[in-house]
NUTISE-570802 format. One record per residue: z, y, x of N, C-alpha, C in turn; residue in three letters. Coordinates in steps of 0.001 Angstrom, whole numbers, padded with zeros to 6 digits, always signed. Layout:
ZYXZYXZYXALA/...
REM end
This chain:
-020928+007321-001120-019993+008168-001713-019368+009122-000666MET/-019560+010381-000891-019046+011353+000103-017516+011635-000158THR/-016942+012278+000850-015497+012585+000727-015247+013526-000372ASP/-016228+014376-000727-016021+015508-001721-016099+014790-003203GLU/-016708+013690-003293-016787+012962-004583-015522+012239-004973THR/-014949+012447-006224-013673+011800-006472-013962+010287-006572PRO/-013118+009484-006030-013328+007983-006017-012518+007405-007222ARG/-013248+006635-008020-012514+006027-009083-011581+004998-008597PRO/-010520+004682-009243-009567+003668-008738-010290+002244-008925ALA/-009987+001394-007908-010587+000083-008038-010117-000570-009404THR/-011036-001057-010169-010643-001572-011493-009882-002846-011455PRO/-009004-003112-012458-008313-004323-012511-009319-005442-012634ALA/-009070-006516-011970-009931-007572-012029-009720-008423-013309ALA/-010716-009129-013810-010588-009992-015029-009467-011070-014759PRO/-008665-011302-015819-007499-012109-015750-007780-013497-015195GLU/-006862-014042-014359-007097-015394-013855-007895-015394-012614GLY/-008107-014324-011959-008889-014325-010761-008199-015057-009650LEU/-008952-015764-008799-008520-016362-007622-008024-015404-006586TYR/-006897-015556-006011-006399-014627-005046-007273-014578-003842ALA/-007896-013427-003476-008783-013397-002392-008078-013501-001027PRO/-008834-013928-000041-008183-014050+001316-007699-012653+001853ALA/-008422-011657+001463-008056-010328+001858-008239-009405+000643ALA/-007458-008264+000560-007490-007367-000489-008915-006742-000649PRO/-009341-006349-001859-010629-005702-001930-010476-004324-001240LEU/-011588-004025-000455-011562-002853+000253-011785-001667-000616ALA/-011297-000439-000207-011481+000732-001011-013111+000985-001055PRO/-013475+001810-002084-014871+002092-002282-015368+002744-001011ALA/-016487+002028-000548-017255+002613+000614-016667+002198+001947GLY/-015571+001515+001978-015093+000958+003227-015713-000370+003578ALA/-015746-000580+004955-016281-001854+005383-015353-003006+005010PRO/-015884-004152+004657-015086-005297+004172-014898-006364+005315HIS/-013660-006803+005626-013601-007779+006787-014227-009073+006407PRO/-014410-009475+005082-014890-010720+004758-016388-010929+005105ALA/-017102-009794+005463-018456-009950+005724-018809-009722+007290VAL/-017735-009812+008083-018008-009707+009476-018841-010923+009938ASP/-019671-010670+010983-020386-011848+011561-021822-011892+010852GLY/-022365-013203+010761-023714-013382+010363-023954-012883+008954PRO/-023037-013024+008069-023344-012608+006629-023412-011142+006665ALA/-022633-010423+007352-022889-008895+007341-024153-008532+008127GLN/-024502-009201+009181-025719-008811+009786-026905-009079+008959ALA/-026882-010047+008119-028045-010394+007255-028211-009533+006074ALA/-027145-008823+005697-027157-007884+004602-028064-006636+004946ALA/-028875-006245+004018-029699-005022+004223-029116-003971+003293VAL/-028631-002855+003870-027984-001802+003006-028921-000734+002673HIS/-028898-000263+001509-029706+000751+001026-028883+001905+000966HIS/-029554+003164+001048-028787+004435+000877-028227+004427-000465ALA/-026903+004765-000651-026389+004825-002056-027030+005855-002965PRO/-027249+005524-004254-027870+006414-005210-026763+007482-005409ASP/-027295+008706-005588-026352+009845-005851-025660+009766-007132ALA/-026350+008996-008119-025745+008880-009442-024652+007831-009495ALA/-024751+006972-008476-023685+005854-008608-022282+006213-008692ALA/-021767+007196-007839-020374+007555-007976-020037+008147-009372PRO/-021010+008892-009962-020715+009384-011342-020653+008337-012328ASP/-021482+007315-012167-021479+006210-013054-020199+005456-013014LEU/-019747+005277-011801-018469+004478-011577-017209+005246-012235ARG/-017296+006583-012077-016255+007480-012638-016271+007369-014061VAL/-017536+007382-014684-017568+007237-016147-017104+005988-016673ALA/-017468+004826-015944-016902+003547-016419-015376+003510-016158LEU/-014918+004031-015166-013494+004096-014974-012744+004800-016060ALA/-013395+005800-016535-012829+006630-017607-012848+005841-018933ALA/-013741+004842-019036-013743+004027-020269-012324+003267-020306VAL/-011875+002788-019210-010545+002043-019191-009434+003000-019632ARG/-009555+004265-019259-008457+005209-019592-008534+005427-021125THR/-009762+005558-021671-009827+005708-023098-009291+004540-023955GLU/-009700+003332-023534-009276+002147-024138-007709+002037-024095VAL/-007147+002418-022977-005598+002320-022821-004910+003255-023795ALA/-005625+004172-024381-004942+005116-025381-004672+004242-026695LYS/-005369+003207-026925-005180+002333-028086-004611+000990-027729ALA/-004925+000471-026532-004602-000946-026157-003589-000837-024987VAL/-002418-001351-024993-001475-001409-023901-001801-002542-023048VAL/-001885-002336-021749-002207-003541-020851-003628-003952-021051GLY/-003948-005245-020733-005210-005806-020839-006266-005094-020121GLN/-005953-004421-019021-006916-003705-018169-007855-004610-017580ASP/-007419-005862-017247-008325-006814-016605-009359-007300-017693ALA/-008924-007446-018914-009950-007878-019988-010922-006736-020136ALA/-010519-005474-020124-011513-004391-020138-012551-004426-019090VAL/-012023-004624-017865-012957-004782-016662-013928-005874-016976THR/-013448-007042-017505-014314-008185-017769-015369-007859-018691GLY/-014995-007097-019863-016050-006674-020744-016940-005720-020221LEU/-016546-004833-019343-017560-003887-018700-018444-004679-017848ILE/-017915-005735-017010-018902-006527-016210-019903-007347-017132ILE/-019513-007689-018289-020399-008439-019163-021537-007427-019612ALA/-021123-006158-019927-022105-005247-020346-023049-004897-019176LEU/-022501-004858-017951-023502-004530-016854-024414-005764-016537LEU/-023984-006986-016886-024796-008167-016711-025537-008555-017962CYS/-025375-007812-019016-025997-008177-020311-025606-009635-020730ARG/-024293-009930-020547-023739-011221-020794-022834-011181-021961GLY/-022486-012332-022469-021521-012409-023510-020152-012965-023095HIS/-019184-012720-023981-017756-013027-023576-017051-013838-024624VAL/-016316-014768-024098-015412-015570-024933-013908-015130-024677LEU/-013236-014568-025651-011915-014084-025515-010935-015100-026091LEU/-010006-015538-025407-009054-016468-025804-007682-016013-025762GLU/-006928-015983-026788-005537-015532-026880-004936-015813-028178GLY/-003577-015855-028097-002895-016164-029343-003032-014915-030375VAL/-002825-015111-031637-002879-013991-032584-001981-012916-032258PRO/-002533-011635-032361-001679-010502-032219-001686-009888-030812GLY/-002701-010207-029935-002626-009643-028643-003820-008536-028598VAL/-004213-008137-029678-005119-006887-029760-006578-007244-029254ALA/-007031-008418-029633-008409-008780-029356-009431-007879-030095LYS/-009181-007828-031373-010104-006943-032181-010035-005483-031858THR/-008770-005002-031652-008570-003605-031278-009281-003261-030006LEU/-009200-004253-029055-009778-004115-027693-011281-003816-027805LEU/-011986-004540-028618-013376-004476-028754-013775-003210-029517VAL/-012970-002794-030594-013292-001569-031300-012996-000413-030346ARG/-012056-000492-029578-011660+000775-028646-012857+000891-027567SER/-013250-000320-027112-014310-000219-026055-015590+000335-026628LEU/-015934-000049-027885-017147+000473-028501-017012+001967-028685SER/-015772+002420-029106-015589+003894-029235-015684+004670-027938GLY/-015202+004151-026823-015212+004788-025585-016667+004811-024983ALA/-017533+003796-025366-018905+003824-024964-019906+004208-026005LEU/-019441+004663-027039-020369+005139-028119-021391+004109-028464SER/-020878+002823-028713-021733+001824-029123-021413+001287-030493LEU/-022370+000794-031173-022172+000290-032527-021418-001082-032410GLY/-020607-001375-033353-019875-002630-033355-019728-003120-034841THR/-019729-004394-035030-019552-005072-036279-018670-006312-036082LYS/-017952-006599-037124-017039-007741-036993-017419-008722-037968ARG/-017481-010040-037711-017647-011139-038536-016461-012092-038451VAL/-015846-012365-039620-014768-013320-039578-015403-014680-039906GLN/-015387-015527-038917-016041-016862-039015-015083-017796-039807PHE/-015596-018339-040892-014829-019240-041762-015611-020469-042028THR/-015136-021529-042576-015863-022743-042805-016980-022609-043754PRO/-016915-021600-044766-017998-021526-045608-019049-020459-045218ASP/-018962-019888-044040-019978-018967-043636-021307-019492-043324LEU/-022323-018956-043723-023670-019435-043606-024525-018684-042517MET/-025471-019331-041911-026282-018647-040897-026869-017350-041337PRO/-027297-017212-042562-027950-015933-043064-026838-014864-043170GLY/-025569-015215-043266-024460-014233-043304-024332-013527-041982ASP/-024841-014102-040904-024782-013555-039612-026085-012799-039209VAL/-027183-013552-039365-028530-013130-038853-029177-012168-039831THR/-028877-012361-041148-029598-011659-042143-030547-012617-042899GLY/-031161-012175-043967-031962-013075-044835-032931-012219-045553SER/-033915-012970-046121-034908-012396-047036-034349-012181-048489LEU/-034535-011002-048961-034011-010710-050405-035180-010258-051188VAL/-035204-010849-052392-036309-010593-053301-036005-009256-054014TYR/-037015-008456-053977-036953-007110-054628-037700-007158-056002ASP/-037074-007166-057125-037776-007308-058422-038654-006133-058658ALA/-038394-004931-058131-039187-003727-058431-040552-003856-057772ARG/-040588-004431-056509-041844-004584-055767-042416-005956-055883THR/-041607-006819-056364-042091-008258-056414-042330-008743-055048ALA/-041663-008276-054029-041819-008780-052635-040415-009050-052039GLN/-040470-009891-050953-039323-010162-050228-039106-009145-049057PHE/-038026-008654-048870-037674-007709-047760-036560-008364-046965SER/-036463-008014-045697-035509-008504-044813-034264-007605-044845PHE/-033123-008201-044968-031749-007445-044978-031071-007901-043715ARG/-030851-006892-042762-030326-007229-041528-028846-007698-041720GLU/-028468-008681-040876-027101-009148-040953-026339-008297-039856GLY/-025013-008693-039710-024130-007850-038843-024538-008176-037344PRO/-025417-009161-037024-025850-009380-035685-026616-008177-035080VAL/-027187-007344-035982-027908-006185-035483-026906-005009-035144PHE/-026335-005130-033987-025314-004160-033527-025423-004234-031995THR/-024512-003412-031336-024304-003457-029904-023271-004518-029431ASN/-022171-004371-030171-020979-005311-029814-020658-006030-031120LEU/-020961-007313-031130-020686-008169-032167-019390-008918-032017LEU/-018472-008642-032746-017130-009349-032681-017205-010573-033603LEU/-017331-011793-032958-017345-013066-033743-015912-013500-033637ALA/-015150-013236-034689-013791-013457-034766-013557-014894-035159ASP/-012719-015647-034282-012422-017092-034471-013656-017893-034707GLU/-014554-017801-033733-015886-018471-033835-015739-019873-034071ILE/-014639-020587-033540-014527-022002-033688-014090-022477-035057ASN/-013998-021564-035992-013549-021939-037369-014719-022149-038343ARG/-015972-021979-037753-017161-022195-038617-017936-023442-038140THR/-018686-024127-039040-019388-025311-038603-020414-025108-037557PRO/-020829-026123-036840-021857-025950-035862-023147-025313-036358PRO/-023446-025498-037536-024764-024993-038102-024817-023444-038074LYS/-023587-022863-038423-023452-021369-038396-023269-021002-036986THR/-022574-021693-036082-022400-021318-034694-023780-021243-034068GLN/-024650-022145-034455-025960-022241-033745-026851-021000-034151ALA/-026473-020290-035222-027301-019199-035660-027134-018047-034572SER/-026246-018130-033673-026070-017119-032643-026855-017455-031413LEU/-027331-018733-031183-027860-019142-030024-029129-018403-029636LEU/-030035-018215-030590-031297-017455-030234-030889-015967-029970GLU/-029936-015376-030721-029593-013994-030507-028963-013817-029144ALA/-028150-014789-028761-027413-014576-027420-028349-014828-026294MET/-029411-015755-026339-030286-016020-025246-031594-015143-025296GLU/-032103-014908-026428-033421-014221-026537-033189-012752-026988GLU/-032018-012426-027417-031774-011050-027933-032732-010667-029101ARG/-032915-011698-029964-033774-011490-031108-033411-012427-032125GLN/-033812-012228-033369-033502-013131-034543-034807-013389-035228VAL/-035150-014683-035443-036370-015080-036084-036052-015570-037478THR/-036634-014886-038472-036477-015311-039908-037734-015360-040519VAL/-038132-016390-041150-039413-016721-041802-040532-016486-040781ASP/-040311-016912-039566-041391-016903-038581-041607-015506-037961GLY/-040798-014515-038192-040954-013235-037680-039775-012915-036780VAL/-040031-012545-035473-039059-012249-034553-038578-010795-034652ALA/-037322-010543-034731-036885-009170-034855-035869-008814-033721ARG/-036184-007930-032907-035371-007670-031705-034122-006975-032129LEU/-033118-007276-031285-031772-006763-031488-031587-005511-030688LEU/-030622-004604-030973-030494-003425-030132-030031-003821-028732PRO/-030258-002720-027867-029913-002835-026410-028857-001776-026101ASP/-027729-002127-025617-027291-003413-025271-026845-004343-026459PRO/-026825-005588-026277-026321-006523-027332-025452-007504-026652PHE/-024096-007535-027000-023231-008492-026450-022403-009014-027538VAL/-022286-010335-027490-021338-011052-028411-019972-011271-027727VAL/-018960-010773-028431-017634-011064-027992-016867-011894-028988VAL/-016875-013231-028647-016356-014291-029550-014865-014386-029179ALA/-014017-014604-030307-012602-014844-030007-012302-016371-030527THR/-011429-016952-029904-010832-018211-030339-009379-018326-030104GLN/-008697-019021-030928-007238-019167-030852-006906-020434-030034ASN/-006032-020318-028974-005716-021572-028130-004806-022447-028810PRO/-004261-022102-030087-003394-022945-030878-004053-023155-032228VAL/-003459-023992-033103-003920-024223-034470-005365-024825-034380GLU/-005550-025946-033835-006892-026527-033727-007329-027246-034928TYR/-006353-027368-035993-006800-028042-037129-007821-027346-037925GLU/-008935-027921-038365-009842-027255-039148-010783-026454-038365GLY/-010822-026719-037076-011834-026013-036206-012876-026906-035734THR/-013879-026239-035242-015098-026971-034672-015334-026517-033297TYR/-014841-027321-032242-015044-026924-030944-016487-026537-030612PRO/-016590-025503-029806-018022-025015-029359-018689-026112-028454LEU/-019881-026465-028735-020596-027489-027892-020738-026872-026532PRO/-020971-027756-025568-021163-027303-024127-022362-026339-024004GLU/-023406-026661-024744-024556-025726-024631-024325-024354-025040ALA/-023453-024235-026011-023176-022829-026522-022041-022225-025508GLN/-021150-022974-025073-020153-022423-024114-020859-021874-022872LEU/-022016-022537-022387-022568-022213-021173-023337-020885-021320ASP/-023607-020451-022649-024293-019258-022843-023300-017989-022770ARG/-022021-018235-022630-021051-017122-022478-020982-016886-020995PHE/-021178-015630-020531-021006-015246-019227-019625-015360-018719LEU/-018667-014939-019451-017227-014983-019038-016396-015508-020127LEU/-015312-016233-019681-014243-016540-020627-012971-015848-020153LYS/-012491-014890-020892-011411-014040-020541-010103-014505-021364LEU/-008946-014672-020696-007744-015020-021332-006886-013824-021475LEU/-006431-013544-022766-005533-012459-022987-004139-012982-023039LEU/-003287-012640-022090-001905-013121-022093-001026-012227-022997PRO/+000076-012749-023295+001096-011963-023973+001571-010818-023076LEU/+001890-009677-023686+002311-008468-022713+003613-008766-022186PRO/+003781-008004-020989+005100-008030-020352+006131-007247-021325GLU/+007376-007321-020952+008409-006783-021822+008135-005235-021920ARG/+007964-004535-020709+007772-003087-020818+006576-002719-021581LEU/+005535-003482-021472+004325-003233-022237+004493-003458-023727GLU/+005304-004393-024059+005658-004645-025529+006514-003490-026087GLU/+007443-003089-025260+008255-001901-025661+007353-000614-025915VAL/+006321-000479-025049+005379+000649-025244+004585+000475-026540GLU/+004175-000697-026825+003446-000982-028129+004348-000638-029366VAL/+005613-000992-029236+006423-000630-030431+006672+000865-030502LEU/+006783+001474-029262+007045+002889-029208+005933+003663-029867SER/+004643+003312-029609+003455+003830-030267+003532+003673-031657ARG/+003736+002484-032112+003812+002295-033593+004907+003050-034238HIS/+006099+003254-033635+007135+003984-034158+006857+005491-034238ALA/+005928+005953-033345+005431+007282-033392+004286+007537-034311ALA/+003847+006533-034987+002863+006722-036031+001488+006262-035684GLY/+001316+005390-034665-000013+004994-034188-000584+004045-035262PHE/-001792+004248-035634-002495+003474-036600-003687+002810-035910ASP/-003699+001463-035819-004814+000771-035039-006199+000856-035764PRO/-006137+001290-036963-007379+001487-037735-007943+002875-037618ARG/-007202+003797-036941-007695+005132-036742-007702+005473-035302ASP/-008757+005135-034620-008853+005286-033106-009022+006726-032804LEU/-009661+007569-033667-009817+008937-033460-008450+009755-033368ALA/-007528+009286-034152-006188+009891-034178-005384+009528-032794ALA/-005849+008354-032358-005120+007949-031043-005769+008588-029861ALA/-006800+009362-030098-007406+010161-028967-008548+009479-028268GLY/-009048+008327-028749-010035+007690-028094-011356+008311-028324VAL/-012079+008707-027265-013342+009384-027314-014434+008777-026557ARG/-015598+009107-026785-016761+008504-026030-016857+009208-024685ALA/-016873+008485-023598-016988+009121-022306-018219+008493-021512VAL/-018892+007536-022190-020054+007002-021600-020938+006507-022731ALA/-022157+006074-022443-023033+005576-023492-024039+004465-022986GLY/-024953+004124-023867-025900+003113-023579-026767+003513-022383ALA/-027124+004809-022244-027944+005185-021133-027268+005017-019774GLN/-025967+005371-019825-025099+005224-018628-025060+003742-018239ASP/-024905+002836-019181-024830+001326-018932-026206+000944-018330LEU/-027361+001410-018824-028587+001086-018366-028797+001504-016912ALA/-028370+002783-016647-028512+003262-015221-027599+002393-014298ARG/-026453+002088-014719-025472+001271-013939-026008-000088-013707ALA/-026657-000667-014684-027357-002017-014466-028374-002021-013392ARG/-029210-000824-013338-030127-000714-012301-029485-000609-010832GLU/-028330-000013-010862-027599+000076-009550-027055-001300-009238GLN/-026528-002139-010184-026028-003409-009846-027116-004284-009286VAL/-028463-004116-009810-029422-004882-009386-029880-004644-007895GLN/-029353-003559-007330-029698-003119-005988-028561-003627-004945ARG/-027506-004193-005585-026445-004729-004636-027067-005962-003938VAL/-026897-005898-002656-027404-006938-001751-026526-008122-001586GLN/-027183-009347-001473-026433-010521-001297-026995-011236-000022VAL/-026121-011548+000992-026631-012174+002159-026884-013615+001953ALA/-027824-014300+002525-028072-015630+002455-026848-016583+002534PRO/-025971-016233+003495-024747-016979+003522-023873-016979+002264GLU/-023849-015841+001619-023022-015655+000319-023814-016392-000814VAL/-025136-016407-000815-025852-017188-001774-025482-018664-001577LEU/-025511-019068-000395-025176-020451-000143-023685-020832-000522GLY/-022863-019851-000431-021455-020040-000837-021328-020222-002321TYR/-022097-019393-003097-022085-019555-004505-022590-020954-004946VAL/-023728-021305-004308-024215-022643-004573-023174-023753-004232VAL/-022628-023650-003075-021641-024683-002630-020493-024793-003593ASP/-019982-023683-004049-018800-023670-005015-019255-024453-006236VAL/-020362-024153-006806-020783-024703-008012-021063-026172-007864CYS/-021737-026557-006741-022041-027917-006466-020759-028796-006288ARG/-019716-028224-005715-018485-028871-005499-017884-029206-006800ALA/-018093-028474-007889-017441-028912-009130-018178-030161-009714THR/-019392-030427-009276-020053-031542-009865-019750-032852-009275ARG/-019067-032726-008100-018525-033932-007400-016984-034086-007609THR/-016395-033265-008285-014953-033267-008399-014554-034532-009244SER/-013629-035296-008732-013201-036534-009505-012469-036359-010819PRO/-012033-035010-010962-011308-034676-012240-012245-034247-013323SER/-013488-034001-012933-014392-033394-013974-015462-034404-014341LEU/-015783-034336-015587-016970-035203-016216-018164-034365-016219SER/-018060-033041-016192-019218-032114-016265-018932-030955-015299LEU/-019713-030662-014411-019632-029606-013390-020486-028354-013845GLY/-020519-027371-013027-021137-026191-013329-022685-026366-013150VAL/-023421-025952-014088-024880-025984-014046-025584-024894-013233SER/-026776-024973-013046-027426-023858-012211-027379-022586-012972PRO/-027328-022561-014302-027106-021354-015128-025714-020640-014688ARG/-024730-021585-014555-023445-021086-014192-023509-020507-012830GLY/-024325-021067-011825-024459-020411-010507-024998-019032-010561ALA/-026049-018876-011472-026679-017561-011614-025704-016561-012197THR/-024971-017106-013143-023881-016268-013765-022828-015757-012768ALA/-022396-016632-011863-021466-016349-010929-022029-015252-009879LEU/-023278-015360-009570-023910-014427-008751-024014-013069-009392LEU/-024329-013087-010672-024393-011740-011414-023147-011002-011582ALA/-022049-011848-011906-020753-011201-012102-020109-010688-010753THR/-020444-011453-009605-020071-011048-008368-020679-009749-007893SER/-021988-009542-008299-022609-008286-007919-022092-007107-008716ARG/-021837-007418-009972-021170-006300-010757-019906-005864-010377ALA/-019090-006912-009850-017730-006553-009418-017846-005803-008029TRP/-018717-006210-007241-018939-005477-005947-019330-004044-006263ALA/-020222-003834-007119-020677-002470-007468-019428-001644-008041TRP/-018700-002255-008960-017561-001514-009530-016477-001219-008395LEU/-016462-001996-007490-015531-001765-006331-016113-000783-005313SER/-017315-000331-005541-017889+000667-004625-018623+000259-003433GLY/-019138-000979-003500-020002-001513-002418-021330-001785-002801ARG/-022289-001895-001900-023693-002214-002278-024002-003653-001641ASP/-022916-004439-001332-023230-005850-000891-022108-006652-001497TYR/-022314-008053-001627-021463-008924-002181-020732-009660-001017VAL/-019420-009856-001159-018647-010583-000159-018172-011922-000734THR/-017753-012864+000021-017190-014140-000519-016000-013880-001433PRO/-015160-012752-001018-013976-012417-001913-014449-012074-003405ASP/-015626-011400-003477-016206-011142-004828-016452-012384-005602ASP/-017064-013371-004930-017350-014672-005550-016008-015377-006016VAL/-015033-015363-005113-013816-016035-005427-013076-015256-006540GLN/-013257-013951-006611-012544-013215-007614-013093-013480-009022ALA/-014356-013733-009075-015037-013987-010431-015180-015423-010742LEU/-014807-016318-009945-015063-017759-010099-014379-018298-011311ALA/-013050-017950-011536-012392-018519-012620-012883-017953-013973HIS/-013032-016696-014253-013502-016332-015507-014997-016607-015820PRO/-015745-016910-014710-017161-017196-014946-017328-018672-015039THR/-016497-019535-014517-016789-020951-014478-015780-021780-015371LEU/-014683-021176-015697-013619-022022-016344-014152-022691-017607ARG/-014984-022168-018303-015515-022741-019595-016727-023660-019404HIS/-017213-023650-018145-018389-024431-017864-018110-025813-017317ARG/-016898-026159-017126-016508-027468-016582-015790-028315-017663VAL/-015922-029616-017600-015303-030381-018710-014412-031407-017838GLN/-013180-031549-018308-012149-032505-017669-012382-033862-018131LEU/-012148-034851-017287-012156-036241-017672-010829-036453-018453ARG/-010950-037432-019475-009748-037595-020259-008515-038121-019403PRO/-008717-038853-018400-007534-039346-017621-006998-038180-016870GLU/-007841-037198-016392-007268-036050-015663-006443-035165-016638ALA/-006798-035064-017897-006111-034336-018829-004727-034856-019136GLU/-004774-036215-019208-003446-036842-019453-002642-036648-018218ILE/-003011-036593-017113-002250-036285-015954-001752-034814-015735GLU/-002255-033996-016676-001918-032560-016604-002766-031604-015780GLY/-003932-032202-015374-004890-031404-014631-005566-030312-015586VAL/-005830-029159-015213-006409-028155-015926-007708-027662-015177THR/-008541-027031-015897-009788-026422-015355-009448-025410-014307ALA/-008403-024720-014462-008000-023736-013435-007486-024389-012120GLU/-006786-025433-012260-006339-026096-011069-007508-026684-010340SER/-008480-027189-011014-009618-027803-010386-010382-026652-009671VAL/-010623-025603-010278-011222-024437-009629-010491-024035-008383LEU/-009233-023984-008490-008406-023604-007296-008668-024565-006187ASP/-008768-025826-006443-008936-026915-005455-010299-026695-004869THR/-011367-026398-005756-012746-026207-005289-012783-025076-004208VAL/-012155-023962-004655-012333-022703-003870-011598-022927-002557LEU/-010512-023744-002603-009721-024019-001275-010481-024852-000414ALA/-011410-025737-000874-012021-026858-000132-013460-026275+000437SER/-014144-025390-000258-015420-024933+000297-015294-024047+001320VAL/-015880-024310+002477-015901-023278+003560-016328-021972+003150PRO/-015607-020947+003637-016035-019600+003349-016780-019047+004479VAL/-017995-018406+004194-018717-017854+005286-018085-016593+005873PRO/-018180-016475+007187-017494-015314+007889-018587-014606+008697ARG/
REM end
C-alpha cells in the first residue's frame, strides 16, 4: 500500500477477542510479534495493486451497515471474515439487539441476496431446502427451490426446530449443494448461513449437536448496547427510522460478490510461518487436555482458526499472520467447539475462561 492510497481504518475485531500482547499494527507496518525466527521464515509477496481498493470497499461496508445498525461493528467484521472464508456464523444475543437487521443491512451493502427462515417446531426439511411439486398440467414433478437458494440465509432461532430439520442444512453448509430425489443442485456463490439463537428461554428448544456446531466458522456474541448507543437508537426511531426500509436509511451497495471473490484470492496469498502454524496447533491441542473440558477443538477447528486468522491479517493490511491474529480470533472461532464437563459448569467455569487459560499457557512464538 503506497502513501498515496487511502488506508482504511483497522476494522473492529469480532466480539470477545482475546486481548493481544501488542496492539495490531497499522496497515503495512512491521509487526513486533513476528520478530525473530517466525518473521524470517515468512515469505512476503509483492502486494496486489487491487488489495487496498478491496479493503477500502469492505471498510465502506461497515459504514453502510452503521446507517441502520448502531454499534455491533465487531459483529459486522466477523460476518465479513466469514464471507472471506466462505464460512457460516452463529449469532447469539437476547431478543431485540438487531440480529435480523444486521444481516439485512449487510446484504444490502454487499448487493447479496438474502432470505429469512423462522425456525419453529413444525418446520419441515423441505421448507428449507425445497421439494418436488407435481404439476397437473404436465403430469410431471418439478423442483421448487427453498429459501436456502440465496447468498445469505438467516436461520432465525435455529434451535427451536427439531434435529431432523436442523440436519437439512448440513449438506448445504458443508457441500454448498442440496440433494433432492438423488439430484444435486448447487447453491449460489457466496452462500453463508447466519443462524441466530437466544441465550435465554431454553424451554422448547433443541440444542444444536456438536457435529453441527463444528460446521459454524464463528460464533459471535451480540451484547446489549451501551447507554449512548441506545440513546442513538431511540433518536433514529424518533426521527422516523423504519428498520423495514433500508433504502430510506441510506444503505447502498458499495461492494459485491465479485469483490468478495477477489478478496478471497488475496486472503489465500497471506503467508503463515511454520512457527505460527505450530502455535495454532498447540492452542487447539491444549483444549483437548484441559481438565475443564470433555471435548476439545477438532482438527477442523484448527483449520478454521487458521482461516480466520489469515482473513483478519489481510483486513488489517498485512500479508502475513502473527500470533496476535491467532489470539484475536481464538474466542469467536473456538468458543462453540469446546464442551465443558458438568462439574466445571457447576463451579462456574465457562468456555471463555477456559480459552483464556489456554491462550495464557501456550508459549507464543517470537
